[in-house]
mmCIF file of the N, C-alpha and C atoms, coordinates in Angstrom:
data_MODEL
# 
_entry.id   MODEL 
# 
loop_
_atom_site.group_PDB 
_atom_site.id 
_atom_site.type_symbol 
_atom_site.label_atom_id 
_atom_site.label_alt_id 
_atom_site.label_comp_id 
_atom_site.label_asym_id 
_atom_site.label_entity_id 
_atom_site.label_seq_id 
_atom_site.pdbx_PDB_ins_code 
_atom_site.Cartn_x 
_atom_site.Cartn_y 
_atom_site.Cartn_z 
_atom_site.occupancy 
_atom_site.B_iso_or_equiv 
_atom_site.pdbx_formal_charge 
_atom_site.auth_seq_id 
_atom_site.auth_comp_id 
_atom_site.auth_asym_id 
_atom_site.auth_atom_id 
_atom_site.pdbx_PDB_model_num 
ATOM 1   N N  . UNK A 1 1  ? 67.199 126.497 83.242  1.00 0.00 ? 1  UNK A N  1 
ATOM 2   C CA . UNK A 1 1  ? 67.196 125.156 85.027  1.00 0.00 ? 1  UNK A CA 1 
ATOM 3   C C  . UNK A 1 1  ? 68.037 124.594 84.146  1.00 0.00 ? 1  UNK A C  1 
ATOM 4   N N  . UNK A 1 2  ? 69.205 123.794 84.927  1.00 0.00 ? 2  UNK A N  1 
ATOM 5   C CA . UNK A 1 2  ? 70.017 123.238 84.094  1.00 0.00 ? 2  UNK A CA 1 
ATOM 6   C C  . UNK A 1 2  ? 69.894 121.668 84.684  1.00 0.00 ? 2  UNK A C  1 
ATOM 7   N N  . UNK A 1 3  ? 70.169 120.782 83.859  1.00 0.00 ? 3  UNK A N  1 
ATOM 8   C CA . UNK A 1 3  ? 70.607 119.525 83.919  1.00 0.00 ? 3  UNK A CA 1 
ATOM 9   C C  . UNK A 1 3  ? 70.412 118.960 85.266  1.00 0.00 ? 3  UNK A C  1 
ATOM 10  N N  . UNK A 1 4  ? 71.361 119.451 85.990  1.00 0.00 ? 4  UNK A N  1 
ATOM 11  C CA . UNK A 1 4  ? 72.110 119.032 87.774  1.00 0.00 ? 4  UNK A CA 1 
ATOM 12  C C  . UNK A 1 4  ? 70.900 119.869 88.602  1.00 0.00 ? 4  UNK A C  1 
ATOM 13  N N  . UNK A 1 5  ? 70.099 120.921 87.973  1.00 0.00 ? 5  UNK A N  1 
ATOM 14  C CA . UNK A 1 5  ? 69.237 121.728 89.010  1.00 0.00 ? 5  UNK A CA 1 
ATOM 15  C C  . UNK A 1 5  ? 67.537 120.989 89.129  1.00 0.00 ? 5  UNK A C  1 
ATOM 16  N N  . UNK A 1 6  ? 67.088 120.673 90.195  1.00 0.00 ? 6  UNK A N  1 
ATOM 17  C CA . UNK A 1 6  ? 66.099 120.152 90.237  1.00 0.00 ? 6  UNK A CA 1 
ATOM 18  C C  . UNK A 1 6  ? 65.910 118.687 89.975  1.00 0.00 ? 6  UNK A C  1 
ATOM 19  N N  . UNK A 1 7  ? 67.266 117.927 90.126  1.00 0.00 ? 7  UNK A N  1 
ATOM 20  C CA . UNK A 1 7  ? 66.650 116.135 89.675  1.00 0.00 ? 7  UNK A CA 1 
ATOM 21  C C  . UNK A 1 7  ? 67.399 115.494 91.211  1.00 0.00 ? 7  UNK A C  1 
ATOM 22  N N  . UNK A 1 8  ? 66.100 114.771 91.329  1.00 0.00 ? 8  UNK A N  1 
ATOM 23  C CA . UNK A 1 8  ? 66.578 114.203 92.440  1.00 0.00 ? 8  UNK A CA 1 
ATOM 24  C C  . UNK A 1 8  ? 67.335 113.219 91.773  1.00 0.00 ? 8  UNK A C  1 
ATOM 25  N N  . UNK A 1 9  ? 67.829 112.970 93.160  1.00 0.00 ? 9  UNK A N  1 
ATOM 26  C CA . UNK A 1 9  ? 68.319 111.206 93.040  1.00 0.00 ? 9  UNK A CA 1 
ATOM 27  C C  . UNK A 1 9  ? 67.839 110.788 93.343  1.00 0.00 ? 9  UNK A C  1 
ATOM 28  N N  . UNK A 1 10 ? 67.893 108.930 92.546  1.00 0.00 ? 10 UNK A N  1 
ATOM 29  C CA . UNK A 1 10 ? 67.093 108.038 92.794  1.00 0.00 ? 10 UNK A CA 1 
ATOM 30  C C  . UNK A 1 10 ? 67.222 107.005 93.637  1.00 0.00 ? 10 UNK A C  1 
ATOM 31  N N  . UNK A 1 11 ? 66.387 106.122 94.627  1.00 0.00 ? 11 UNK A N  1 
ATOM 32  C CA . UNK A 1 11 ? 67.170 105.636 95.616  1.00 0.00 ? 11 UNK A CA 1 
ATOM 33  C C  . UNK A 1 11 ? 67.254 104.202 94.437  1.00 0.00 ? 11 UNK A C  1 
ATOM 34  N N  . UNK A 1 12 ? 67.651 103.518 95.341  1.00 0.00 ? 12 UNK A N  1 
ATOM 35  C CA . UNK A 1 12 ? 68.153 102.035 94.758  1.00 0.00 ? 12 UNK A CA 1 
ATOM 36  C C  . UNK A 1 12 ? 67.446 101.241 94.336  1.00 0.00 ? 12 UNK A C  1 
ATOM 37  N N  . UNK A 1 13 ? 66.905 100.621 93.470  1.00 0.00 ? 13 UNK A N  1 
ATOM 38  C CA . UNK A 1 13 ? 65.612 99.585  93.668  1.00 0.00 ? 13 UNK A CA 1 
ATOM 39  C C  . UNK A 1 13 ? 66.062 97.740  94.778  1.00 0.00 ? 13 UNK A C  1 
ATOM 40  N N  . UNK A 1 14 ? 66.944 98.341  94.708  1.00 0.00 ? 14 UNK A N  1 
ATOM 41  C CA . UNK A 1 14 ? 67.709 96.740  95.383  1.00 0.00 ? 14 UNK A CA 1 
ATOM 42  C C  . UNK A 1 14 ? 69.032 97.328  96.403  1.00 0.00 ? 14 UNK A C  1 
ATOM 43  N N  . UNK A 1 15 ? 68.767 96.833  98.092  1.00 0.00 ? 15 UNK A N  1 
ATOM 44  C CA . UNK A 1 15 ? 69.569 97.163  99.280  1.00 0.00 ? 15 UNK A CA 1 
ATOM 45  C C  . UNK A 1 15 ? 70.816 96.106  98.798  1.00 0.00 ? 15 UNK A C  1 
ATOM 46  N N  . UNK A 1 16 ? 72.138 96.794  99.550  1.00 0.00 ? 16 UNK A N  1 
ATOM 47  C CA . UNK A 1 16 ? 73.412 95.483  98.868  1.00 0.00 ? 16 UNK A CA 1 
ATOM 48  C C  . UNK A 1 16 ? 72.799 94.583  99.728  1.00 0.00 ? 16 UNK A C  1 
ATOM 49  N N  . UNK A 1 17 ? 72.227 93.996  100.562 1.00 0.00 ? 17 UNK A N  1 
ATOM 50  C CA . UNK A 1 17 ? 71.915 92.790  100.948 1.00 0.00 ? 17 UNK A CA 1 
ATOM 51  C C  . UNK A 1 17 ? 70.794 92.269  99.877  1.00 0.00 ? 17 UNK A C  1 
ATOM 52  N N  . UNK A 1 18 ? 70.366 92.796  99.592  1.00 0.00 ? 18 UNK A N  1 
ATOM 53  C CA . UNK A 1 18 ? 69.027 91.944  98.680  1.00 0.00 ? 18 UNK A CA 1 
ATOM 54  C C  . UNK A 1 18 ? 70.021 91.746  97.135  1.00 0.00 ? 18 UNK A C  1 
ATOM 55  N N  . UNK A 1 19 ? 70.731 92.368  97.085  1.00 0.00 ? 19 UNK A N  1 
ATOM 56  C CA . UNK A 1 19 ? 71.509 92.334  95.809  1.00 0.00 ? 19 UNK A CA 1 
ATOM 57  C C  . UNK A 1 19 ? 72.388 91.177  96.162  1.00 0.00 ? 19 UNK A C  1 
ATOM 58  N N  . UNK A 1 20 ? 73.159 90.637  97.018  1.00 0.00 ? 20 UNK A N  1 
ATOM 59  C CA . UNK A 1 20 ? 74.038 89.887  97.625  1.00 0.00 ? 20 UNK A CA 1 
ATOM 60  C C  . UNK A 1 20 ? 73.035 88.430  98.165  1.00 0.00 ? 20 UNK A C  1 
ATOM 61  N N  . UNK A 1 21 ? 71.716 89.206  98.451  1.00 0.00 ? 21 UNK A N  1 
ATOM 62  C CA . UNK A 1 21 ? 71.026 87.031  98.349  1.00 0.00 ? 21 UNK A CA 1 
ATOM 63  C C  . UNK A 1 21 ? 70.468 87.363  96.700  1.00 0.00 ? 21 UNK A C  1 
ATOM 64  N N  . UNK A 1 22 ? 70.381 87.455  96.150  1.00 0.00 ? 22 UNK A N  1 
ATOM 65  C CA . UNK A 1 22 ? 70.349 87.899  94.799  1.00 0.00 ? 22 UNK A CA 1 
ATOM 66  C C  . UNK A 1 22 ? 71.084 86.539  93.816  1.00 0.00 ? 22 UNK A C  1 
ATOM 67  N N  . UNK A 1 23 ? 72.190 87.377  93.984  1.00 0.00 ? 23 UNK A N  1 
ATOM 68  C CA . UNK A 1 23 ? 73.675 86.810  93.442  1.00 0.00 ? 23 UNK A CA 1 
ATOM 69  C C  . UNK A 1 23 ? 73.517 85.559  94.316  1.00 0.00 ? 23 UNK A C  1 
ATOM 70  N N  . UNK A 1 24 ? 73.242 85.579  95.391  1.00 0.00 ? 24 UNK A N  1 
ATOM 71  C CA . UNK A 1 24 ? 73.219 84.103  95.811  1.00 0.00 ? 24 UNK A CA 1 
ATOM 72  C C  . UNK A 1 24 ? 72.787 82.743  95.559  1.00 0.00 ? 24 UNK A C  1 
ATOM 73  N N  . UNK A 1 25 ? 71.905 83.426  95.157  1.00 0.00 ? 25 UNK A N  1 
ATOM 74  C CA . UNK A 1 25 ? 70.431 82.450  94.749  1.00 0.00 ? 25 UNK A CA 1 
ATOM 75  C C  . UNK A 1 25 ? 70.676 82.187  93.471  1.00 0.00 ? 25 UNK A C  1 
ATOM 76  N N  . UNK A 1 26 ? 71.449 82.454  92.359  1.00 0.00 ? 26 UNK A N  1 
ATOM 77  C CA . UNK A 1 26 ? 71.515 82.543  90.988  1.00 0.00 ? 26 UNK A CA 1 
ATOM 78  C C  . UNK A 1 26 ? 72.560 81.844  90.531  1.00 0.00 ? 26 UNK A C  1 
ATOM 79  N N  . UNK A 1 27 ? 74.018 82.209  91.587  1.00 0.00 ? 27 UNK A N  1 
ATOM 80  C CA . UNK A 1 27 ? 75.166 81.716  91.297  1.00 0.00 ? 27 UNK A CA 1 
ATOM 81  C C  . UNK A 1 27 ? 74.646 80.103  90.989  1.00 0.00 ? 27 UNK A C  1 
ATOM 82  N N  . UNK A 1 28 ? 74.528 78.982  91.815  1.00 0.00 ? 28 UNK A N  1 
ATOM 83  C CA . UNK A 1 28 ? 74.422 77.896  91.698  1.00 0.00 ? 28 UNK A CA 1 
ATOM 84  C C  . UNK A 1 28 ? 73.328 77.417  90.502  1.00 0.00 ? 28 UNK A C  1 
ATOM 85  N N  . UNK A 1 29 ? 72.892 78.594  90.230  1.00 0.00 ? 29 UNK A N  1 
ATOM 86  C CA . UNK A 1 29 ? 72.110 77.934  88.949  1.00 0.00 ? 29 UNK A CA 1 
ATOM 87  C C  . UNK A 1 29 ? 71.749 78.561  88.013  1.00 0.00 ? 29 UNK A C  1 
ATOM 88  N N  . UNK A 1 30 ? 72.991 79.520  87.112  1.00 0.00 ? 30 UNK A N  1 
ATOM 89  C CA . UNK A 1 30 ? 73.327 80.660  86.328  1.00 0.00 ? 30 UNK A CA 1 
ATOM 90  C C  . UNK A 1 30 ? 73.448 79.835  85.451  1.00 0.00 ? 30 UNK A C  1 
ATOM 91  N N  . UNK A 1 31 ? 74.399 79.171  85.216  1.00 0.00 ? 31 UNK A N  1 
ATOM 92  C CA . UNK A 1 31 ? 74.067 78.288  83.803  1.00 0.00 ? 31 UNK A CA 1 
ATOM 93  C C  . UNK A 1 31 ? 73.202 77.694  83.331  1.00 0.00 ? 31 UNK A C  1 
ATOM 94  N N  . UNK A 1 32 ? 71.888 77.120  84.087  1.00 0.00 ? 32 UNK A N  1 
ATOM 95  C CA . UNK A 1 32 ? 71.009 76.916  83.525  1.00 0.00 ? 32 UNK A CA 1 
ATOM 96  C C  . UNK A 1 32 ? 70.065 77.845  83.124  1.00 0.00 ? 32 UNK A C  1 
ATOM 97  N N  . UNK A 1 33 ? 70.254 79.261  84.319  1.00 0.00 ? 33 UNK A N  1 
ATOM 98  C CA . UNK A 1 33 ? 69.593 80.330  83.671  1.00 0.00 ? 33 UNK A CA 1 
ATOM 99  C C  . UNK A 1 33 ? 69.442 80.948  82.209  1.00 0.00 ? 33 UNK A C  1 
ATOM 100 N N  . UNK A 1 34 ? 70.840 81.393  82.395  1.00 0.00 ? 34 UNK A N  1 
ATOM 101 C CA . UNK A 1 34 ? 71.405 82.042  81.123  1.00 0.00 ? 34 UNK A CA 1 
ATOM 102 C C  . UNK A 1 34 ? 72.299 80.730  79.965  1.00 0.00 ? 34 UNK A C  1 
ATOM 103 N N  . UNK A 1 35 ? 72.431 79.817  79.713  1.00 0.00 ? 35 UNK A N  1 
ATOM 104 C CA . UNK A 1 35 ? 72.595 79.469  78.730  1.00 0.00 ? 35 UNK A CA 1 
ATOM 105 C C  . UNK A 1 35 ? 71.471 79.033  77.922  1.00 0.00 ? 35 UNK A C  1 
ATOM 106 N N  . UNK A 1 36 ? 72.391 78.487  76.659  1.00 0.00 ? 36 UNK A N  1 
ATOM 107 C CA . UNK A 1 36 ? 71.447 77.943  76.257  1.00 0.00 ? 36 UNK A CA 1 
ATOM 108 C C  . UNK A 1 36 ? 70.724 77.067  76.304  1.00 0.00 ? 36 UNK A C  1 
ATOM 109 N N  . UNK A 1 37 ? 69.623 77.268  75.841  1.00 0.00 ? 37 UNK A N  1 
ATOM 110 C CA . UNK A 1 37 ? 68.403 76.437  74.973  1.00 0.00 ? 37 UNK A CA 1 
ATOM 111 C C  . UNK A 1 37 ? 68.844 74.907  75.055  1.00 0.00 ? 37 UNK A C  1 
ATOM 112 N N  . UNK A 1 38 ? 68.225 73.920  75.991  1.00 0.00 ? 38 UNK A N  1 
ATOM 113 C CA . UNK A 1 38 ? 68.530 72.200  74.865  1.00 0.00 ? 38 UNK A CA 1 
ATOM 114 C C  . UNK A 1 38 ? 67.424 71.410  74.996  1.00 0.00 ? 38 UNK A C  1 
ATOM 115 N N  . UNK A 1 39 ? 67.567 70.267  74.787  1.00 0.00 ? 39 UNK A N  1 
ATOM 116 C CA . UNK A 1 39 ? 66.456 69.206  75.378  1.00 0.00 ? 39 UNK A CA 1 
ATOM 117 C C  . UNK A 1 39 ? 67.033 69.168  76.900  1.00 0.00 ? 39 UNK A C  1 
ATOM 118 N N  . UNK A 1 40 ? 67.564 69.465  77.689  1.00 0.00 ? 40 UNK A N  1 
ATOM 119 C CA . UNK A 1 40 ? 67.665 69.426  79.022  1.00 0.00 ? 40 UNK A CA 1 
ATOM 120 C C  . UNK A 1 40 ? 67.102 70.275  79.753  1.00 0.00 ? 40 UNK A C  1 
ATOM 121 N N  . UNK A 1 41 ? 67.081 71.579  78.886  1.00 0.00 ? 41 UNK A N  1 
ATOM 122 C CA . UNK A 1 41 ? 67.308 72.875  79.816  1.00 0.00 ? 41 UNK A CA 1 
ATOM 123 C C  . UNK A 1 41 ? 65.672 73.593  79.068  1.00 0.00 ? 41 UNK A C  1 
ATOM 124 N N  . UNK A 1 42 ? 64.829 73.466  79.680  1.00 0.00 ? 42 UNK A N  1 
ATOM 125 C CA . UNK A 1 42 ? 63.883 74.144  78.474  1.00 0.00 ? 42 UNK A CA 1 
ATOM 126 C C  . UNK A 1 42 ? 63.071 75.600  79.007  1.00 0.00 ? 42 UNK A C  1 
ATOM 127 N N  . UNK A 1 43 ? 62.537 76.261  78.558  1.00 0.00 ? 43 UNK A N  1 
ATOM 128 C CA . UNK A 1 43 ? 61.442 77.417  79.094  1.00 0.00 ? 43 UNK A CA 1 
ATOM 129 C C  . UNK A 1 43 ? 61.318 77.680  80.272  1.00 0.00 ? 43 UNK A C  1 
ATOM 130 N N  . UNK A 1 44 ? 60.497 75.989  80.442  1.00 0.00 ? 44 UNK A N  1 
ATOM 131 C CA . UNK A 1 44 ? 59.272 76.031  81.513  1.00 0.00 ? 44 UNK A CA 1 
ATOM 132 C C  . UNK A 1 44 ? 60.911 75.384  82.589  1.00 0.00 ? 44 UNK A C  1 
ATOM 133 N N  . UNK A 1 45 ? 61.899 75.143  81.711  1.00 0.00 ? 45 UNK A N  1 
ATOM 134 C CA . UNK A 1 45 ? 62.636 74.867  83.369  1.00 0.00 ? 45 UNK A CA 1 
ATOM 135 C C  . UNK A 1 45 ? 63.161 75.724  84.063  1.00 0.00 ? 45 UNK A C  1 
ATOM 136 N N  . UNK A 1 46 ? 63.477 76.781  83.209  1.00 0.00 ? 46 UNK A N  1 
ATOM 137 C CA . UNK A 1 46 ? 63.654 78.177  83.434  1.00 0.00 ? 46 UNK A CA 1 
ATOM 138 C C  . UNK A 1 46 ? 63.035 78.791  84.205  1.00 0.00 ? 46 UNK A C  1 
ATOM 139 N N  . UNK A 1 47 ? 62.062 78.572  84.158  1.00 0.00 ? 47 UNK A N  1 
ATOM 140 C CA . UNK A 1 47 ? 60.824 79.579  84.472  1.00 0.00 ? 47 UNK A CA 1 
ATOM 141 C C  . UNK A 1 47 ? 60.755 78.685  85.873  1.00 0.00 ? 47 UNK A C  1 
ATOM 142 N N  . UNK A 1 48 ? 60.556 77.589  85.806  1.00 0.00 ? 48 UNK A N  1 
ATOM 143 C CA . UNK A 1 48 ? 60.436 76.660  87.893  1.00 0.00 ? 48 UNK A CA 1 
ATOM 144 C C  . UNK A 1 48 ? 61.543 77.637  87.832  1.00 0.00 ? 48 UNK A C  1 
ATOM 145 N N  . UNK A 1 49 ? 62.607 77.424  87.820  1.00 0.00 ? 49 UNK A N  1 
ATOM 146 C CA . UNK A 1 49 ? 64.016 77.789  88.456  1.00 0.00 ? 49 UNK A CA 1 
ATOM 147 C C  . UNK A 1 49 ? 64.076 79.513  88.987  1.00 0.00 ? 49 UNK A C  1 
ATOM 148 N N  . UNK A 1 50 ? 63.579 80.457  88.100  1.00 0.00 ? 50 UNK A N  1 
ATOM 149 C CA . UNK A 1 50 ? 63.335 81.437  88.557  1.00 0.00 ? 50 UNK A CA 1 
ATOM 150 C C  . UNK A 1 50 ? 62.296 82.400  89.239  1.00 0.00 ? 50 UNK A C  1 
ATOM 151 N N  . UNK A 1 51 ? 61.189 80.938  90.013  1.00 0.00 ? 51 UNK A N  1 
ATOM 152 C CA . UNK A 1 51 ? 60.546 81.353  90.727  1.00 0.00 ? 51 UNK A CA 1 
ATOM 153 C C  . UNK A 1 51 ? 61.457 80.471  91.747  1.00 0.00 ? 51 UNK A C  1 
ATOM 154 N N  . UNK A 1 52 ? 62.274 79.859  92.058  1.00 0.00 ? 52 UNK A N  1 
ATOM 155 C CA . UNK A 1 52 ? 62.892 79.159  92.835  1.00 0.00 ? 52 UNK A CA 1 
ATOM 156 C C  . UNK A 1 52 ? 63.356 80.347  93.383  1.00 0.00 ? 52 UNK A C  1 
ATOM 157 N N  . UNK A 1 53 ? 64.323 81.268  92.677  1.00 0.00 ? 53 UNK A N  1 
ATOM 158 C CA . UNK A 1 53 ? 65.269 82.268  93.041  1.00 0.00 ? 53 UNK A CA 1 
ATOM 159 C C  . UNK A 1 53 ? 64.247 83.570  93.308  1.00 0.00 ? 53 UNK A C  1 
ATOM 160 N N  . UNK A 1 54 ? 63.604 83.712  93.392  1.00 0.00 ? 54 UNK A N  1 
ATOM 161 C CA . UNK A 1 54 ? 61.778 84.459  93.495  1.00 0.00 ? 54 UNK A CA 1 
ATOM 162 C C  . UNK A 1 54 ? 62.325 84.067  95.132  1.00 0.00 ? 54 UNK A C  1 
ATOM 163 N N  . UNK A 1 55 ? 61.264 82.872  94.816  1.00 0.00 ? 55 UNK A N  1 
ATOM 164 C CA . UNK A 1 55 ? 60.990 82.359  96.407  1.00 0.00 ? 55 UNK A CA 1 
ATOM 165 C C  . UNK A 1 55 ? 62.180 82.449  97.471  1.00 0.00 ? 55 UNK A C  1 
ATOM 166 N N  . UNK A 1 56 ? 63.616 82.073  97.093  1.00 0.00 ? 56 UNK A N  1 
ATOM 167 C CA . UNK A 1 56 ? 64.568 82.822  97.882  1.00 0.00 ? 56 UNK A CA 1 
ATOM 168 C C  . UNK A 1 56 ? 64.961 84.033  98.988  1.00 0.00 ? 56 UNK A C  1 
ATOM 169 N N  . UNK A 1 57 ? 64.756 84.713  98.132  1.00 0.00 ? 57 UNK A N  1 
ATOM 170 C CA . UNK A 1 57 ? 65.081 85.942  97.598  1.00 0.00 ? 57 UNK A CA 1 
ATOM 171 C C  . UNK A 1 57 ? 63.778 86.774  98.492  1.00 0.00 ? 57 UNK A C  1 
ATOM 172 N N  . UNK A 1 58 ? 62.696 86.057  98.679  1.00 0.00 ? 58 UNK A N  1 
ATOM 173 C CA . UNK A 1 58 ? 61.453 86.999  98.875  1.00 0.00 ? 58 UNK A CA 1 
ATOM 174 C C  . UNK A 1 58 ? 61.306 86.211  100.994 1.00 0.00 ? 58 UNK A C  1 
ATOM 175 N N  . UNK A 1 59 ? 62.256 85.142  100.271 1.00 0.00 ? 59 UNK A N  1 
ATOM 176 C CA . UNK A 1 59 ? 61.757 84.492  101.728 1.00 0.00 ? 59 UNK A CA 1 
ATOM 177 C C  . UNK A 1 59 ? 63.081 85.073  102.723 1.00 0.00 ? 59 UNK A C  1 
ATOM 178 N N  . UNK A 1 60 ? 64.086 85.096  102.113 1.00 0.00 ? 60 UNK A N  1 
ATOM 179 C CA . UNK A 1 60 ? 64.898 85.976  102.860 1.00 0.00 ? 60 UNK A CA 1 
ATOM 180 C C  . UNK A 1 60 ? 64.423 87.118  103.691 1.00 0.00 ? 60 UNK A C  1 
ATOM 181 N N  . UNK A 1 61 ? 64.467 87.905  102.483 1.00 0.00 ? 61 UNK A N  1 
ATOM 182 C CA . UNK A 1 61 ? 64.066 89.401  103.082 1.00 0.00 ? 61 UNK A CA 1 
ATOM 183 C C  . UNK A 1 61 ? 62.685 89.987  103.711 1.00 0.00 ? 61 UNK A C  1 
ATOM 184 N N  . UNK A 1 62 ? 61.748 88.809  103.717 1.00 0.00 ? 62 UNK A N  1 
ATOM 185 C CA . UNK A 1 62 ? 60.401 88.895  104.170 1.00 0.00 ? 62 UNK A CA 1 
ATOM 186 C C  . UNK A 1 62 ? 59.780 90.029  102.518 1.00 0.00 ? 62 UNK A C  1 
ATOM 187 N N  . UNK A 1 63 ? 59.823 89.800  101.202 1.00 0.00 ? 63 UNK A N  1 
ATOM 188 C CA . UNK A 1 63 ? 59.350 91.031  100.936 1.00 0.00 ? 63 UNK A CA 1 
ATOM 189 C C  . UNK A 1 63 ? 58.649 89.896  99.492  1.00 0.00 ? 63 UNK A C  1 
ATOM 190 N N  . UNK A 1 64 ? 58.415 90.702  98.710  1.00 0.00 ? 64 UNK A N  1 
ATOM 191 C CA . UNK A 1 64 ? 57.693 89.891  97.444  1.00 0.00 ? 64 UNK A CA 1 
ATOM 192 C C  . UNK A 1 64 ? 58.535 90.712  96.450  1.00 0.00 ? 64 UNK A C  1 
ATOM 193 N N  . UNK A 1 65 ? 59.793 91.310  96.203  1.00 0.00 ? 65 UNK A N  1 
ATOM 194 C CA . UNK A 1 65 ? 60.579 91.631  95.493  1.00 0.00 ? 65 UNK A CA 1 
ATOM 195 C C  . UNK A 1 65 ? 59.836 92.315  94.476  1.00 0.00 ? 65 UNK A C  1 
ATOM 196 N N  . UNK A 1 66 ? 58.628 93.109  95.154  1.00 0.00 ? 66 UNK A N  1 
ATOM 197 C CA . UNK A 1 66 ? 58.247 94.179  93.885  1.00 0.00 ? 66 UNK A CA 1 
ATOM 198 C C  . UNK A 1 66 ? 57.472 93.286  92.731  1.00 0.00 ? 66 UNK A C  1 
ATOM 199 N N  . UNK A 1 67 ? 57.755 92.343  93.071  1.00 0.00 ? 67 UNK A N  1 
ATOM 200 C CA . UNK A 1 67 ? 56.824 90.448  91.658  1.00 0.00 ? 67 UNK A CA 1 
ATOM 201 C C  . UNK A 1 67 ? 55.542 91.502  91.407  1.00 0.00 ? 67 UNK A C  1 
ATOM 202 N N  . UNK A 1 68 ? 55.391 91.948  90.313  1.00 0.00 ? 68 UNK A N  1 
ATOM 203 C CA . UNK A 1 68 ? 54.005 91.861  89.678  1.00 0.00 ? 68 UNK A CA 1 
ATOM 204 C C  . UNK A 1 68 ? 54.010 90.863  89.051  1.00 0.00 ? 68 UNK A C  1 
ATOM 205 N N  . UNK A 1 69 ? 53.155 89.562  88.540  1.00 0.00 ? 69 UNK A N  1 
ATOM 206 C CA . UNK A 1 69 ? 52.523 88.827  87.368  1.00 0.00 ? 69 UNK A CA 1 
ATOM 207 C C  . UNK A 1 69 ? 52.259 89.665  85.973  1.00 0.00 ? 69 UNK A C  1 
ATOM 208 N N  . UNK A 1 70 ? 52.768 89.719  85.083  1.00 0.00 ? 70 UNK A N  1 
ATOM 209 C CA . UNK A 1 70 ? 52.507 89.953  83.825  1.00 0.00 ? 70 UNK A CA 1 
ATOM 210 C C  . UNK A 1 70 ? 51.421 90.006  83.273  1.00 0.00 ? 70 UNK A C  1 
ATOM 211 N N  . UNK A 1 71 ? 50.947 90.678  82.233  1.00 0.00 ? 71 UNK A N  1 
ATOM 212 C CA . UNK A 1 71 ? 49.718 89.791  82.101  1.00 0.00 ? 71 UNK A CA 1 
ATOM 213 C C  . UNK A 1 71 ? 49.282 90.905  80.268  1.00 0.00 ? 71 UNK A C  1 
ATOM 214 N N  . UNK A 1 72 ? 49.363 90.711  79.417  1.00 0.00 ? 72 UNK A N  1 
ATOM 215 C CA . UNK A 1 72 ? 49.426 90.769  78.181  1.00 0.00 ? 72 UNK A CA 1 
ATOM 216 C C  . UNK A 1 72 ? 48.046 91.020  77.583  1.00 0.00 ? 72 UNK A C  1 
ATOM 217 N N  . UNK A 1 73 ? 48.327 92.204  77.101  1.00 0.00 ? 73 UNK A N  1 
ATOM 218 C CA . UNK A 1 73 ? 46.350 92.249  76.701  1.00 0.00 ? 73 UNK A CA 1 
ATOM 219 C C  . UNK A 1 73 ? 46.442 92.432  75.130  1.00 0.00 ? 73 UNK A C  1 
ATOM 220 N N  . UNK A 1 74 ? 45.478 92.019  74.462  1.00 0.00 ? 74 UNK A N  1 
ATOM 221 C CA . UNK A 1 74 ? 45.703 91.674  72.850  1.00 0.00 ? 74 UNK A CA 1 
ATOM 222 C C  . UNK A 1 74 ? 44.847 92.563  72.531  1.00 0.00 ? 74 UNK A C  1 
ATOM 223 N N  . UNK A 1 75 ? 44.536 93.583  72.028  1.00 0.00 ? 75 UNK A N  1 
ATOM 224 C CA . UNK A 1 75 ? 42.633 94.296  71.208  1.00 0.00 ? 75 UNK A CA 1 
ATOM 225 C C  . UNK A 1 75 ? 42.753 94.830  72.273  1.00 0.00 ? 75 UNK A C  1 
ATOM 226 N N  . UNK A 1 76 ? 41.454 95.265  72.093  1.00 0.00 ? 76 UNK A N  1 
ATOM 227 C CA . UNK A 1 76 ? 41.012 96.117  73.003  1.00 0.00 ? 76 UNK A CA 1 
ATOM 228 C C  . UNK A 1 76 ? 40.080 95.680  73.900  1.00 0.00 ? 76 UNK A C  1 
# 
């Protein structure tokens, strides 16, 4: 079987409208989200900003954006 046979097209993870909402939510915060950490921007602040982006996009599209909290398992 060739590589093109039997392969399904993946659905995009985000619709164009969702992508636009994400960009709109991130744009005003871009420097603080992607900038270097400094005395004024800590990981805690960045986490809060990402929560705001998540809430805005979720509210705009009445969805949870596939958000799953991460859990770290150590050991067995």
